[in-house]
BALOBA-1460 file (C-alpha; in Angstrom, 3 decimals):
// residues 309
<rec num="1" residu="m" x="-18.886" y="29.095" z="64.786"/>
<rec num="2" residu="a" x="-19.659" y="32.368" z="63.888"/>
<rec num="3" residu="g" x="-16.514" y="34.400" z="64.188"/>
<rec num="4" residu="r" x="-14.309" y="31.562" z="63.409"/>
<rec num="5" residu="p" x="-11.127" y="33.499" z="62.103"/>
<rec num="6" residu="l" x="-9.793" y="32.518" z="58.612"/>
<rec num="7" residu="k" x="-6.549" y="30.332" z="58.519"/>
<rec num="8" residu="p" x="-3.391" y="31.711" z="56.703"/>
<rec num="9" residu="i" x="-3.156" y="31.385" z="53.270"/>
<rec num="10" residu="p" x="-0.941" y="28.482" z="52.084"/>
<rec num="11" residu="a" x="3.034" y="29.168" z="51.571"/>
<rec num="12" residu="s" x="2.467" y="27.303" z="47.958"/>
<rec num="13" residu="a" x="-0.053" y="29.588" z="46.993"/>
<rec num="14" residu="p" x="1.287" y="31.035" z="43.875"/>
<rec num="15" residu="r" x="2.293" y="34.898" z="43.730"/>
<rec num="16" residu="a" x="-0.599" y="36.210" z="42.079"/>
<rec num="17" residu="r" x="-3.217" y="34.677" z="43.821"/>
<rec num="18" residu="r" x="-1.693" y="35.391" z="46.736"/>
<rec num="19" residu="a" x="-1.798" y="39.374" z="46.040"/>
<rec num="20" residu="l" x="-5.331" y="38.355" z="45.069"/>
<rec num="21" residu="v" x="-6.453" y="37.135" z="48.340"/>
<rec num="22" residu="q" x="-4.468" y="39.133" z="50.323"/>
<rec num="23" residu="r" x="-6.044" y="42.196" z="48.889"/>
<rec num="24" residu="l" x="-9.765" y="40.336" z="49.683"/>
<rec num="25" residu="r" x="-8.621" y="40.053" z="53.371"/>
<rec num="26" residu="n" x="-7.414" y="43.999" z="53.561"/>
<rec num="27" residu="l" x="-10.733" y="44.735" z="52.183"/>
<rec num="28" residu="k" x="-12.972" y="42.467" z="54.880"/>
<rec num="29" residu="e" x="-11.432" y="43.919" z="58.139"/>
<rec num="30" residu="s" x="-11.263" y="47.889" z="56.710"/>
<rec num="31" residu="s" x="-14.715" y="47.067" z="55.936"/>
<rec num="32" residu="g" x="-15.262" y="45.543" z="60.071"/>
<rec num="33" residu="n" x="-17.424" y="42.809" z="58.555"/>
<rec num="34" residu="t" x="-17.105" y="39.214" z="59.604"/>
<rec num="35" residu="c" x="-17.226" y="36.363" z="57.388"/>
<rec num="36" residu="e" x="-21.113" y="35.555" z="58.272"/>
<rec num="37" residu="a" x="-22.140" y="38.970" z="58.168"/>
<rec num="38" residu="l" x="-19.962" y="39.577" z="54.391"/>
<rec num="39" residu="a" x="-21.675" y="36.645" z="53.267"/>
<rec num="40" residu="e" x="-25.315" y="37.997" z="54.241"/>
<rec num="41" residu="n" x="-24.214" y="41.651" z="52.655"/>
<rec num="42" residu="c" x="-23.143" y="39.983" z="49.272"/>
<rec num="43" residu="g" x="-25.968" y="37.402" z="48.704"/>
<rec num="44" residu="l" x="-23.897" y="34.594" z="49.287"/>
<rec num="45" residu="s" x="-23.135" y="31.637" z="51.376"/>
<rec num="46" residu="d" x="-20.615" y="31.791" z="54.304"/>
<rec num="47" residu="g" x="-18.696" y="28.915" z="52.489"/>
<rec num="48" residu="v" x="-18.566" y="30.714" z="49.183"/>
<rec num="49" residu="v" x="-17.044" y="33.651" z="50.984"/>
<rec num="50" residu="r" x="-14.416" y="31.623" z="53.247"/>
<rec num="51" residu="r" x="-13.328" y="29.607" z="50.289"/>
<rec num="52" residu="a" x="-12.690" y="33.095" z="48.350"/>
<rec num="53" residu="l" x="-10.486" y="34.055" z="51.119"/>
<rec num="54" residu="a" x="-8.503" y="31.201" z="51.515"/>
<rec num="55" residu="g" x="-6.134" y="31.093" z="49.119"/>
<rec num="56" residu="g" x="-6.723" y="27.746" z="47.801"/>
<rec num="57" residu="h" x="-7.845" y="28.483" z="44.630"/>
<rec num="58" residu="v" x="-8.602" y="31.736" z="42.423"/>
<rec num="59" residu="p" x="-12.370" y="32.542" z="42.875"/>
<rec num="60" residu="p" x="-14.336" y="33.628" z="40.146"/>
<rec num="61" residu="w" x="-14.942" y="36.745" z="39.113"/>
<rec num="62" residu="e" x="-18.341" y="37.372" z="40.013"/>
<rec num="63" residu="t" x="-17.288" y="36.149" z="43.654"/>
<rec num="64" residu="v" x="-14.431" y="38.522" z="43.869"/>
<rec num="65" residu="e" x="-16.906" y="41.683" z="42.648"/>
<rec num="66" residu="k" x="-19.214" y="40.968" z="45.088"/>
<rec num="67" residu="i" x="-16.992" y="40.676" z="47.881"/>
<rec num="68" residu="t" x="-15.445" y="43.626" z="46.795"/>
<rec num="69" residu="a" x="-18.931" y="45.812" z="46.364"/>
<rec num="70" residu="a" x="-19.689" y="45.001" z="49.565"/>
<rec num="71" residu="c" x="-16.325" y="46.328" z="50.865"/>
<rec num="72" residu="d" x="-16.554" y="49.661" z="48.935"/>
<rec num="73" residu="g" x="-13.441" y="48.701" z="47.702"/>
<rec num="74" residu="s" x="-12.256" y="48.776" z="43.762"/>
<rec num="75" residu="g" x="-9.629" y="47.835" z="41.245"/>
<rec num="76" residu="l" x="-8.982" y="44.416" z="41.484"/>
<rec num="77" residu="a" x="-9.523" y="43.399" z="37.920"/>
<rec num="78" residu="s" x="-5.977" y="43.471" z="37.091"/>
<rec num="79" residu="l" x="-5.135" y="41.315" z="40.313"/>
<rec num="80" residu="w" x="-7.607" y="38.927" z="39.229"/>
<rec num="81" residu="s" x="-6.642" y="38.258" z="35.566"/>
<rec num="82" residu="a" x="-3.197" y="38.213" z="36.511"/>
<rec num="83" residu="a" x="-3.945" y="35.000" z="39.327"/>
<rec num="84" residu="k" x="-6.402" y="33.819" z="36.457"/>
<rec num="85" residu="a" x="-3.898" y="33.392" z="33.801"/>
<rec num="86" residu="e" x="-1.169" y="32.145" z="36.146"/>
<rec num="87" residu="e" x="-3.772" y="29.222" z="37.101"/>
<rec num="88" residu="v" x="-5.027" y="28.636" z="33.753"/>
<rec num="89" residu="q" x="-1.836" y="28.894" z="31.305"/>
<rec num="90" residu="p" x="1.298" y="29.402" z="33.812"/>
<rec num="91" residu="g" x="3.970" y="30.655" z="31.378"/>
<rec num="92" residu="a" x="2.416" y="32.215" z="28.750"/>
<rec num="93" residu="t" x="2.585" y="35.694" z="27.363"/>
<rec num="94" residu="r" x="0.158" y="38.213" z="26.880"/>
<rec num="95" residu="l" x="0.833" y="38.857" z="22.895"/>
<rec num="96" residu="g" x="-1.015" y="41.547" z="21.077"/>
<rec num="97" residu="p" x="-2.409" y="41.167" z="17.421"/>
<rec num="98" residu="g" x="0.889" y="41.900" z="15.512"/>
<rec num="99" residu="m" x="3.042" y="39.722" z="18.056"/>
<rec num="100" residu="v" x="0.811" y="36.527" z="17.602"/>
<rec num="101" residu="t" x="3.315" y="34.247" z="15.003"/>
<rec num="102" residu="s" x="1.666" y="30.737" z="15.593"/>
<rec num="103" residu="r" x="-1.449" y="28.983" z="16.218"/>
<rec num="104" residu="a" x="-0.383" y="27.900" z="19.595"/>
<rec num="105" residu="e" x="-0.005" y="31.728" z="20.120"/>
<rec num="106" residu="f" x="-2.948" y="32.513" z="18.346"/>
<rec num="107" residu="v" x="-4.895" y="30.240" z="20.954"/>
<rec num="108" residu="e" x="-3.455" y="31.926" z="24.098"/>
<rec num="109" residu="s" x="-4.425" y="35.048" z="23.253"/>
<rec num="110" residu="m" x="-8.308" y="33.506" z="22.967"/>
<rec num="111" residu="i" x="-7.575" y="31.917" z="26.608"/>
<rec num="112" residu="f" x="-6.689" y="35.483" z="27.384"/>
<rec num="113" residu="m" x="-9.691" y="37.295" z="26.314"/>
<rec num="114" residu="r" x="-11.953" y="34.270" z="27.891"/>
<rec num="115" residu="i" x="-9.755" y="35.296" z="31.304"/>
<rec num="116" residu="d" x="-10.177" y="39.462" z="30.725"/>
<rec num="117" residu="g" x="-14.269" y="38.677" z="30.133"/>
<rec num="118" residu="g" x="-14.538" y="37.061" z="33.537"/>
<rec num="119" residu="y" x="-13.783" y="33.565" z="32.297"/>
<rec num="120" residu="p" x="-17.250" y="32.518" z="32.011"/>
<rec num="121" residu="p" x="-17.989" y="28.908" z="31.292"/>
<rec num="122" residu="l" x="-18.546" y="27.747" z="27.339"/>
<rec num="123" residu="h" x="-22.460" y="26.778" z="27.561"/>
<rec num="124" residu="l" x="-22.375" y="30.571" z="28.757"/>
<rec num="125" residu="l" x="-20.451" y="31.696" z="26.118"/>
<rec num="126" residu="e" x="-22.727" y="29.518" z="23.510"/>
<rec num="127" residu="r" x="-25.829" y="30.615" z="25.302"/>
<rec num="128" residu="r" x="-24.759" y="34.414" z="24.654"/>
<rec num="129" residu="a" x="-23.696" y="34.322" z="20.884"/>
<rec num="130" residu="g" x="-26.665" y="32.579" z="20.078"/>
<rec num="131" residu="t" x="-28.003" y="30.906" z="16.649"/>
<rec num="132" residu="d" x="-27.487" y="32.087" z="13.061"/>
<rec num="133" residu="q" x="-30.259" y="32.889" z="10.696"/>
<rec num="134" residu="d" x="-30.445" y="29.236" z="10.016"/>
<rec num="135" residu="g" x="-31.162" y="28.245" z="13.387"/>
<rec num="136" residu="r" x="-27.744" y="26.824" z="14.532"/>
<rec num="137" residu="t" x="-25.765" y="27.249" z="17.320"/>
<rec num="138" residu="r" x="-22.764" y="29.802" z="15.934"/>
<rec num="139" residu="l" x="-20.429" y="28.738" z="19.196"/>
<rec num="140" residu="p" x="-21.199" y="24.700" z="20.240"/>
<rec num="141" residu="h" x="-19.331" y="24.441" z="23.690"/>
<rec num="142" residu="s" x="-17.981" y="21.214" z="22.100"/>
<rec num="143" residu="t" x="-16.237" y="22.656" z="19.746"/>
<rec num="144" residu="l" x="-14.795" y="25.845" z="21.625"/>
<rec num="145" residu="n" x="-13.769" y="23.319" z="23.735"/>
<rec num="146" residu="l" x="-11.776" y="21.585" z="21.477"/>
<rec num="147" residu="v" x="-10.267" y="24.496" z="19.797"/>
<rec num="148" residu="l" x="-9.159" y="26.131" z="23.225"/>
<rec num="149" residu="r" x="-7.325" y="23.248" z="24.110"/>
<rec num="150" residu="k" x="-5.871" y="23.497" z="20.371"/>
<rec num="151" residu="r" x="-6.770" y="20.144" z="19.248"/>
<rec num="152" residu="m" x="-8.694" y="22.102" z="16.044"/>
<rec num="153" residu="p" x="-8.071" y="25.181" z="14.137"/>
<rec num="154" residu="p" x="-11.301" y="27.914" z="14.935"/>
<rec num="155" residu="t" x="-12.859" y="29.411" z="11.674"/>
<rec num="156" residu="e" x="-13.374" y="32.812" z="10.936"/>
<rec num="157" residu="v" x="-16.840" y="32.481" z="11.853"/>
<rec num="158" residu="l" x="-15.959" y="30.834" z="15.173"/>
<rec num="159" residu="f" x="-13.802" y="33.265" z="16.226"/>
<rec num="160" residu="v" x="-16.165" y="36.159" z="15.180"/>
<rec num="161" residu="a" x="-18.780" y="34.955" z="17.708"/>
<rec num="162" residu="f" x="-16.228" y="33.981" z="20.316"/>
<rec num="163" residu="m" x="-14.986" y="37.815" z="20.356"/>
<rec num="164" residu="e" x="-19.032" y="39.128" z="20.491"/>
<rec num="165" residu="a" x="-20.001" y="36.644" z="23.039"/>
<rec num="166" residu="l" x="-16.432" y="37.930" z="25.518"/>
<rec num="167" residu="e" x="-17.718" y="41.701" z="24.295"/>
<rec num="168" residu="v" x="-14.283" y="42.095" z="23.205"/>
<rec num="169" residu="p" x="-14.211" y="45.692" z="22.014"/>
<rec num="170" residu="v" x="-15.167" y="46.581" z="18.864"/>
<rec num="171" residu="s" x="-12.139" y="48.551" z="17.647"/>
<rec num="172" residu="k" x="-9.957" y="45.810" z="18.944"/>
<rec num="173" residu="r" x="-11.697" y="43.473" z="16.456"/>
<rec num="174" residu="p" x="-10.323" y="44.253" z="12.797"/>
<rec num="175" residu="a" x="-6.828" y="43.576" z="14.490"/>
<rec num="176" residu="w" x="-7.398" y="40.223" z="15.647"/>
<rec num="177" residu="m" x="-9.517" y="39.042" z="12.535"/>
<rec num="178" residu="d" x="-6.373" y="40.135" z="10.434"/>
<rec num="179" residu="t" x="-4.041" y="37.885" z="12.873"/>
<rec num="180" residu="h" x="-6.594" y="35.011" z="12.214"/>
<rec num="181" residu="r" x="-6.362" y="35.257" z="8.574"/>
<rec num="182" residu="r" x="-2.926" y="35.116" z="8.504"/>
<rec num="183" residu="v" x="-1.965" y="32.560" z="10.921"/>
<rec num="184" residu="f" x="-4.755" y="30.301" z="9.696"/>
<rec num="185" residu="a" x="-4.399" y="30.634" z="6.364"/>
<rec num="186" residu="d" x="-3.176" y="27.629" z="5.370"/>
<rec num="187" residu="a" x="-5.020" y="25.615" z="7.907"/>
<rec num="188" residu="p" x="-7.542" y="22.937" z="6.176"/>
<rec num="189" residu="v" x="-11.166" y="24.269" z="5.080"/>
<rec num="190" residu="r" x="-13.801" y="22.635" z="7.011"/>
<rec num="191" residu="r" x="-17.030" y="21.133" z="5.474"/>
<rec num="192" residu="a" x="-19.847" y="23.294" z="5.527"/>
<rec num="193" residu="f" x="-23.168" y="21.917" z="8.048"/>
<rec num="194" residu="g" x="-25.052" y="19.633" z="6.225"/>
<rec num="195" residu="v" x="-22.373" y="18.743" z="3.724"/>
<rec num="196" residu="p" x="-21.828" y="14.920" z="3.624"/>
<rec num="197" residu="p" x="-17.758" y="14.120" z="2.812"/>
<rec num="198" residu="p" x="-16.545" y="13.797" z="-0.729"/>
<rec num="199" residu="v" x="-16.100" y="9.914" z="-1.669"/>
<rec num="200" residu="v" x="-13.140" y="9.180" z="-2.468"/>
<rec num="201" residu="l" x="-13.636" y="6.456" z="-5.665"/>
<rec num="202" residu="d" x="-11.001" y="3.649" z="-6.127"/>
<rec num="203" residu="e" x="-9.709" y="4.658" z="-3.699"/>
<rec num="204" residu="p" x="-5.789" y="2.191" z="-3.147"/>
<rec num="205" residu="a" x="-5.460" y="-0.515" z="-0.902"/>
<rec num="206" residu="p" x="-3.850" y="0.246" z="2.351"/>
<rec num="207" residu="v" x="-0.028" y="-1.150" z="1.701"/>
<rec num="208" residu="n" x="1.502" y="-3.540" z="4.678"/>
<rec num="209" residu="s" x="5.217" y="-3.131" z="5.466"/>
<rec num="210" residu="c" x="7.626" y="-6.066" z="4.674"/>
<rec num="211" residu="r" x="8.051" y="-7.304" z="7.866"/>
<rec num="212" residu="a" x="3.971" y="-8.018" z="8.183"/>
<rec num="213" residu="a" x="4.250" y="-9.278" z="4.921"/>
<rec num="214" residu="e" x="7.319" y="-11.646" z="5.967"/>
<rec num="215" residu="r" x="5.187" y="-12.406" z="8.891"/>
<rec num="216" residu="a" x="2.408" y="-13.812" z="6.591"/>
<rec num="217" residu="l" x="4.673" y="-15.581" z="4.285"/>
<rec num="218" residu="s" x="6.326" y="-17.589" z="6.869"/>
<rec num="219" residu="r" x="3.032" y="-18.300" z="8.932"/>
<rec num="220" residu="v" x="1.181" y="-19.923" z="5.224"/>
<rec num="221" residu="e" x="4.691" y="-21.257" z="4.514"/>
<rec num="222" residu="v" x="4.674" y="-23.435" z="7.925"/>
<rec num="223" residu="a" x="0.583" y="-24.653" z="7.383"/>
<rec num="224" residu="e" x="1.659" y="-25.749" z="4.250"/>
<rec num="225" residu="n" x="3.859" y="-27.710" z="5.327"/>
<rec num="226" residu="i" x="2.019" y="-29.111" z="8.175"/>
<rec num="227" residu="k" x="-0.647" y="-29.994" z="5.632"/>
<rec num="228" residu="t" x="2.072" y="-31.977" z="3.267"/>
<rec num="229" residu="k" x="3.150" y="-33.814" z="6.578"/>
<rec num="230" residu="t" x="-0.186" y="-35.085" z="7.640"/>
<rec num="231" residu="g" x="-1.094" y="-35.924" z="3.725"/>
<rec num="232" residu="q" x="-4.141" y="-32.757" z="3.219"/>
<rec num="233" residu="l" x="-1.939" y="-31.335" z="0.731"/>
<rec num="234" residu="r" x="-0.136" y="-32.991" z="-1.855"/>
<rec num="235" residu="e" x="2.235" y="-31.861" z="-4.875"/>
<rec num="236" residu="p" x="0.322" y="-31.864" z="-7.915"/>
<rec num="237" residu="d" x="2.097" y="-34.979" z="-10.251"/>
<rec num="238" residu="d" x="1.718" y="-35.259" z="-14.182"/>
<rec num="239" residu="y" x="-1.786" y="-36.861" z="-14.051"/>
<rec num="240" residu="a" x="-3.282" y="-34.090" z="-12.145"/>
<rec num="241" residu="l" x="-1.489" y="-31.375" z="-14.721"/>
<rec num="242" residu="l" x="-3.150" y="-33.114" z="-17.824"/>
<rec num="243" residu="g" x="-6.744" y="-32.861" z="-15.782"/>
<rec num="244" residu="l" x="-6.775" y="-36.776" z="-15.514"/>
<rec num="245" residu="g" x="-6.658" y="-36.814" z="-11.453"/>
<rec num="246" residu="y" x="-4.422" y="-39.370" z="-9.099"/>
<rec num="247" residu="l" x="-5.249" y="-42.777" z="-11.520"/>
<rec num="248" residu="n" x="-4.717" y="-45.138" z="-8.351"/>
<rec num="249" residu="t" x="-6.599" y="-42.343" z="-5.943"/>
<rec num="250" residu="p" x="-9.954" y="-44.044" z="-4.787"/>
<rec num="251" residu="v" x="-13.189" y="-42.537" z="-5.946"/>
<rec num="252" residu="p" x="-16.444" y="-42.418" z="-4.352"/>
<rec num="253" residu="g" x="-18.223" y="-45.507" z="-4.876"/>
<rec num="254" residu="p" x="-17.720" y="-48.957" z="-5.895"/>
<rec num="255" residu="q" x="-14.248" y="-49.795" z="-5.882"/>
<rec num="256" residu="r" x="-12.617" y="-50.739" z="-8.890"/>
<rec num="257" residu="p" x="-8.731" y="-52.347" z="-8.662"/>
<rec num="258" residu="e" x="-5.930" y="-50.156" z="-9.188"/>
<rec num="259" residu="l" x="-5.619" y="-49.397" z="-13.102"/>
<rec num="260" residu="y" x="-1.415" y="-49.632" z="-12.839"/>
<rec num="261" residu="d" x="1.136" y="-51.027" z="-10.149"/>
<rec num="262" residu="d" x="4.555" y="-49.339" z="-9.644"/>
<rec num="263" residu="e" x="6.320" y="-50.720" z="-12.649"/>
<rec num="264" residu="e" x="3.822" y="-49.522" z="-14.893"/>
<rec num="265" residu="l" x="3.343" y="-45.957" z="-13.269"/>
<rec num="266" residu="a" x="7.624" y="-46.006" z="-13.759"/>
<rec num="267" residu="a" x="7.523" y="-47.033" z="-17.469"/>
<rec num="268" residu="w" x="5.427" y="-44.167" z="-18.121"/>
<rec num="269" residu="e" x="7.627" y="-41.186" z="-16.067"/>
<rec num="270" residu="a" x="10.343" y="-42.767" z="-17.864"/>
<rec num="271" residu="d" x="8.238" y="-42.564" z="-21.888"/>
<rec num="272" residu="a" x="7.791" y="-38.857" z="-20.890"/>
<rec num="273" residu="p" x="10.722" y="-37.409" z="-19.815"/>
<rec num="274" residu="g" x="10.042" y="-34.004" z="-18.248"/>
<rec num="275" residu="g" x="6.560" y="-34.097" z="-18.576"/>
<rec num="276" residu="h" x="5.798" y="-33.393" z="-21.890"/>
<rec num="277" residu="r" x="6.694" y="-34.229" z="-25.648"/>
<rec num="278" residu="a" x="7.802" y="-33.031" z="-28.155"/>
<rec num="279" residu="q" x="5.818" y="-30.714" z="-30.407"/>
<rec num="280" residu="g" x="6.049" y="-32.877" z="-33.713"/>
<rec num="281" residu="s" x="5.869" y="-36.161" z="-32.401"/>
<rec num="282" residu="g" x="2.336" y="-35.897" z="-31.125"/>
<rec num="283" residu="g" x="3.026" y="-33.780" z="-27.493"/>
<rec num="284" residu="l" x="-0.061" y="-33.473" z="-25.219"/>
<rec num="285" residu="r" x="-2.664" y="-35.193" z="-27.642"/>
<rec num="286" residu="e" x="-1.136" y="-38.423" z="-28.458"/>
<rec num="287" residu="d" x="-0.363" y="-38.535" z="-24.529"/>
<rec num="288" residu="l" x="-3.851" y="-38.358" z="-23.685"/>
<rec num="289" residu="r" x="-4.946" y="-40.684" z="-26.266"/>
<rec num="290" residu="a" x="-2.520" y="-43.089" z="-24.885"/>
<rec num="291" residu="v" x="-4.344" y="-42.784" z="-20.901"/>
<rec num="292" residu="i" x="-7.667" y="-42.964" z="-22.840"/>
<rec num="293" residu="r" x="-6.723" y="-46.933" z="-24.385"/>
<rec num="294" residu="r" x="-5.548" y="-47.757" z="-21.307"/>
<rec num="295" residu="t" x="-8.069" y="-46.862" z="-19.501"/>
<rec num="296" residu="q" x="-10.806" y="-47.574" z="-21.699"/>
<rec num="297" residu="g" x="-9.651" y="-50.487" z="-23.635"/>
<rec num="298" residu="p" x="-11.349" y="-53.644" z="-24.355"/>
<rec num="299" residu="g" x="-9.704" y="-55.651" z="-21.482"/>
<rec num="300" residu="a" x="-10.889" y="-52.560" z="-18.076"/>
<rec num="301" residu="p" x="-14.317" y="-53.426" z="-17.006"/>
<rec num="302" residu="g" x="-16.824" y="-51.163" z="-18.828"/>
<rec num="303" residu="g" x="-14.730" y="-50.076" z="-21.590"/>
<rec num="304" residu="a" x="-14.685" y="-49.880" z="-24.957"/>
<rec num="305" residu="a" x="-12.245" y="-49.760" z="-27.849"/>
<rec num="306" residu="v" x="-10.916" y="-46.454" z="-28.889"/>
<rec num="307" residu="a" x="-10.304" y="-45.774" z="-32.518"/>
<rec num="308" residu="p" x="-7.317" y="-43.412" z="-33.536"/>
<rec num="309" residu="a" x="-8.085" y="-40.438" z="-34.687"/>
């Protein structure tokens, strides 16, 4: 395996990555080292060195830095930044603080800051930022991940901790802070840590769409039709409206003979057209007295005569 030659750089490799890898290969050839010797001089494994020189991906900046130092080379920082930017956010343009006009461009500028800082992992940035005076993490990696994915806006405190963790030059920070305030001026204010959400009283009920209401009403209508046909539901008649129930409906306990036949019921309905009489002739009170007299008259079982009021 010693002295095994490297494969050609893939033809599908982007331009910036191809330029970076070719420069690394030139440094290796000019130093006269094999991959095994170069790995030993760098303190890396042979596989790491070969993957960095293969061109299948952009190698980490730490690996590029060690290979460059072992080959007595320099000047690869700009090549690596261009290759990493091409890999992380292709098509994005690097903008200065005064040229950023949207939130998306601001987040892209944050990603360029991370690339210029060597593109460290988010956990490493969290450790670099440290904690505040209350012992809370200043730069949570989960929150930063959502910010860099454009899922939530960065707060001013988080952005300051982000620039400090990446060691952005102090002279550039005020301009970026002004840009942050300008771009995120209308962003919703996030609740402070430990503050409970506001309590919303008398919250209005959700409004369903007309189509959903029509479907619900149609289902109720179908259910009522089925119950009516099967006898589970009956339309209220005059007796139910009067509070007397169904006169011929069997009741629990010993069954009594039906009090009225069909002719008597028809006569009752003919005597009370429309279900109610005029107020001047007694109205509902007289109807109730007539029913009570029929049901509790001297001829009814267990009944007694009721004197008129």
